[in-house]
N, C-alpha and C positions, 0 to 999 in steps of 0.2 A: 107705764113703759119700762120694759126690763132694763136692770143696769147692765152696762158692758162690763165684761170680766175684768178689763184693765181698770175699772174704776173700782170693783170689787178689791182688786189685788192692791191697789192704792191706799184703800181705806183699812184693809188688813194690815199692811206694812205700818200704816200710821197709828192705829188705834189698837192693834193685837186682835182679840178675840173679838169678832163681830157675827152679827146674825142678820141675814137679808130676809125680810118678810113681805111677801106679796100682800099688799093692802088695797083692795078695790082694784083701781086701775093702774097702780105704781108700785114700785119697789121703794120700801123704806129700810135704812140700815141703822140698828142699834149696836153701840158697842157695849163690851163688859162693865157694869156699873163698878165704882170704888167701893171700898167699904164705907167710906163717909158718904157717900150717896146713899146707899143701903140704909145707913143708919137714920139718914135724913127721911127717908121713905118710911121707915119704922116707925119714927116719932109722928109724922104727920098722920100716919094710917091709925095710930092709937089715939089721936086728939080728934074728939067727936065732931068738934066744930070744922076742923080741916080734912077730915077723912074721904070725902069726897073728890079731893084734889091729889091725893097720893099717887095713884097710876099715872095721872098727867104729869106730874112732877117727875117722877122716874123716867117716864118716857122722853120728856123734853130734856131732862139731863143727859141722856145717853143717845139720843137721835144725832147720828152724824150726816145722814142723808136723808131728805134733803136738809139743807142747813140756812141758817139765818131768817129773812122774811118769808122764806118758802115754808118753813116749820109754821110759823103764826098762822099763814094762809091755810096750811093743810089743817089746822086746829079750828081755825074758823070756819072752813066748809064741810068738816066732818069732826064734831065736837067729841066722838066717843072714840076717836083714835087712840086716846090713851089707853081706854080699857080695851081695845082690840088688840094692842100690840105691847103694851108695858108687861103682861105676864111673861113674855119671851126675856125682857131684861131680868126679872126675877129668876126665872129659870136658870141665866147665865150666872148668878150668884150662889145657886145651888139651892133654890127653894123649890124643892121638889117633893114628891112622896116618897118617904123611904120604906124600903121592905124590911118589916121589923120581925125577926126571928124570934120565936119564945123558945 
């Protein structure tokens, strides 16, 4: 289900930079991660025993829609949601390919 523009505007006002992502049959919204959240993601991603939950963690940390129990239900129904939308959270903190000039 597509989010009404009013909801998008309210989330933008509350959280600043957001990204609306169409995931299967619904819109999910991520806000830009904080520096601390990104550092936590990096720490988890470099820990061999926890690496598999790194994208889920940053996705859960930054998902502002849906919220609460709906997030848990979304991850229960679609366990790969973190891998599907988490890279967008990383893009918002600048993790993109750089065009390096020689």
